[in-house]
C-alpha positions as CSV (number, residue, x, y, z in Angstrom):
1,M,-23.1,-5.4,-42.0
2,S,-20.6,-8.0,-42.8
3,T,-17.0,-8.0,-41.5
4,R,-14.3,-8.4,-44.1
5,K,-10.6,-7.7,-44.5
6,H,-9.7,-4.2,-45.7
7,V,-6.3,-3.2,-47.1
8,V,-5.8,0.5,-46.2
9,S,-2.8,2.5,-47.4
10,V,-2.0,5.8,-45.6
11,T,0.6,8.2,-47.0
12,V,2.1,10.3,-44.2
13,R,4.9,12.7,-43.3
14,D,7.9,10.7,-42.4
15,E,8.1,12.0,-38.8
16,P,8.6,10.4,-35.4
17,G,5.4,9.3,-33.6
18,V,3.2,9.3,-36.7
19,L,2.8,5.5,-36.8
20,V,1.9,5.4,-33.1
21,R,-0.9,8.0,-33.6
22,I,-2.3,6.1,-36.6
23,A,-2.1,2.7,-34.9
24,G,-3.7,4.2,-31.8
25,L,-6.6,5.4,-33.8
26,F,-7.2,1.8,-35.0
27,A,-6.8,0.5,-31.5
28,R,-9.3,2.9,-30.0
29,R,-11.8,1.6,-32.5
30,G,-11.2,-2.0,-31.4
31,F,-9.4,-3.1,-34.5
32,N,-6.7,-5.7,-34.5
33,I,-4.1,-4.8,-37.1
34,E,-3.6,-8.1,-38.9
35,S,-0.7,-6.8,-41.0
36,L,1.4,-3.7,-41.0
37,S,4.1,-2.5,-43.4
38,V,5.7,0.9,-43.6
39,A,8.5,2.4,-45.7
40,Q,9.6,5.6,-47.4
41,T,7.9,6.4,-50.7
42,E,9.2,7.7,-54.0
43,T,8.9,11.2,-52.5
44,P,11.5,12.2,-49.9
45,G,9.9,13.0,-46.5
46,L,6.8,10.8,-47.1
47,S,6.2,7.2,-46.0
48,R,3.4,4.8,-46.9
49,T,1.9,2.5,-44.3
50,T,-0.3,-0.4,-45.3
51,F,-2.7,-1.9,-42.8
52,V,-4.8,-5.0,-43.1
53,V,-7.7,-4.8,-40.7
54,S,-11.1,-6.6,-40.4
55,G,-14.3,-4.6,-40.0
56,D,-17.5,-3.6,-41.7
57,T,-17.3,-1.0,-44.5
58,A,-19.1,1.8,-42.5
59,T,-16.7,1.5,-39.6
60,I,-13.6,1.5,-41.9
61,E,-15.0,4.6,-43.6
62,Q,-15.3,6.3,-40.3
63,V,-11.7,5.4,-39.4
64,Q,-10.6,6.8,-42.8
65,K,-12.3,10.1,-42.0
66,Q,-10.6,10.2,-38.6
67,L,-7.2,9.4,-40.2
68,Q,-7.6,12.2,-42.8
69,K,-8.0,14.7,-39.9
70,L,-4.6,13.8,-38.5
71,I,-2.1,16.6,-39.4
72,D,0.6,14.3,-40.7
73,V,-1.7,12.2,-43.0
74,I,-1.5,13.2,-46.6
75,K,-3.7,10.5,-48.3
76,V,-5.8,7.5,-47.2
77,V,-6.8,4.8,-49.7
78,D,-9.0,1.7,-48.9
79,H,-8.0,-0.7,-51.7
80,T,-10.7,-3.2,-50.8
81,E,-13.3,-1.8,-53.2
82,T,-10.9,-1.3,-56.1
83,K,-8.5,-3.3,-58.2
84,F,-5.1,-3.4,-56.6
85,V,-1.8,-5.3,-56.6
86,D,-0.6,-6.6,-53.3
87,R,2.5,-8.6,-52.2
88,E,4.2,-9.7,-49.1
89,L,7.5,-11.3,-48.3
90,M,7.9,-14.4,-46.2
91,L,11.0,-16.3,-44.9
92,I,10.2,-19.9,-44.0
93,K,12.6,-22.5,-42.6
94,V,11.6,-26.1,-43.5
95,A,12.9,-29.2,-41.8
96,V,14.8,-31.8,-43.9
97,R,14.4,-35.0,-42.0
98,Q,15.3,-37.5,-44.8
99,P,17.7,-36.9,-47.7
100,E,15.0,-37.8,-50.2
101,D,12.7,-35.0,-48.7
102,R,15.2,-32.4,-50.0
103,V,14.4,-33.1,-53.6
104,E,10.6,-33.0,-53.0
105,I,10.9,-29.8,-51.0
106,R,13.0,-28.1,-53.6
107,Q,10.5,-29.1,-56.4
108,I,7.5,-27.7,-54.5
109,A,9.5,-24.5,-53.8
110,Q,10.4,-24.3,-57.5
111,D,6.6,-24.6,-58.4
112,F,6.0,-21.6,-56.1
113,R,9.0,-19.6,-57.4
114,A,10.5,-19.6,-54.0
115,R,14.2,-18.9,-53.6
116,I,16.5,-20.8,-51.3
117,V,18.3,-18.3,-49.2
118,D,20.0,-20.6,-46.6
119,V,21.0,-24.3,-46.7
120,D,21.7,-26.5,-43.8
121,R,21.9,-30.3,-43.4
122,R,18.7,-30.3,-41.5
123,A,16.8,-27.4,-43.0
124,L,16.2,-25.2,-46.0
125,T,15.2,-21.5,-45.7
126,F,13.1,-20.0,-48.5
127,E,12.2,-16.5,-49.6
128,V,8.6,-16.4,-51.0
129,T,6.9,-13.3,-52.4
130,G,3.3,-13.1,-53.5
131,D,-0.2,-12.5,-52.4
132,E,-1.8,-13.9,-49.2
133,G,-3.2,-16.9,-51.0
134,K,0.2,-17.9,-52.3
135,M,1.8,-17.6,-48.9
136,S,-0.9,-19.8,-47.3
137,A,-0.7,-22.4,-50.0
138,F,3.1,-22.6,-49.6
139,I,2.8,-23.0,-45.9
140,E,0.3,-25.8,-46.3
141,Q,2.6,-27.6,-48.8
142,M,5.5,-27.4,-46.4
143,R,3.6,-28.4,-43.3
144,E,4.0,-32.1,-43.8
145,F,7.8,-31.7,-43.8
146,G,7.9,-29.6,-40.7
147,I,8.0,-25.9,-40.5
148,I,10.7,-24.7,-38.1
149,E,9.8,-21.0,-38.2
150,T,8.4,-18.3,-40.4
151,I,8.3,-14.5,-40.6
152,R,6.2,-12.4,-42.9
153,T,6.6,-8.7,-43.7
154,G,2.9,-7.8,-44.0
155,R,1.2,-6.8,-47.2
156,V,2.0,-3.8,-49.3
157,A,-0.5,-2.6,-52.0
158,L,-0.9,-0.2,-54.9
159,P,-3.9,0.5,-57.1
160,R,-3.8,-1.2,-60.5
161,S,-3.2,1.1,-63.4
162,A,-6.3,1.3,-65.6
163,G,-4.8,1.6,-69.1
164,A,-2.3,4.2,-68.1
165,P,0.5,4.9,-70.6
166,A,3.9,3.7,-69.7
167,V,5.7,6.2,-67.4
168,R,9.2,7.2,-67.9
169,P,11.3,7.6,-64.8
170,V,11.8,11.1,-63.6
171,R,15.4,12.2,-63.5
172,A,16.7,14.4,-60.8
173,P,17.7,17.9,-61.9
174,K,21.3,18.4,-62.6
175,V,23.2,20.3,-59.9
176,A,25.5,23.0,-61.3
């Protein structure tokens, strides 16, 4: 079986220690977690964790079954076999060695829809959001100028809507 990247979302109760138990399950199976993102969901008391791990499909399915047995786990979704939308956020600080580099760096950033979030005489810091391919391409474009440092949030993912009608926001009930 071939090894490939899997994007797995796990909806859990928002309780202390849950993330450690889930990450431990991956570690016991010998998986390196390549990306991890966790935050509260639209439902109070629940969090969604998105993992990116490499492995063969059969092994990932086994991990999913073990995850579903954990008491705090509500739902497990492997997005890899379905259509999904994923994004991550990156902050990247790029060196500005020559004044003329600043114009070229800004033009490349504009092409990637990156936002400048900090300006210094010797560096520009950008915020970039997008999929993994966009992040890698932006890094490659900036490499010739000199990357001072980067940080990435890790991927988040949701399944694509298949022709679903537009959803109106749910309003909280009025309190008397």
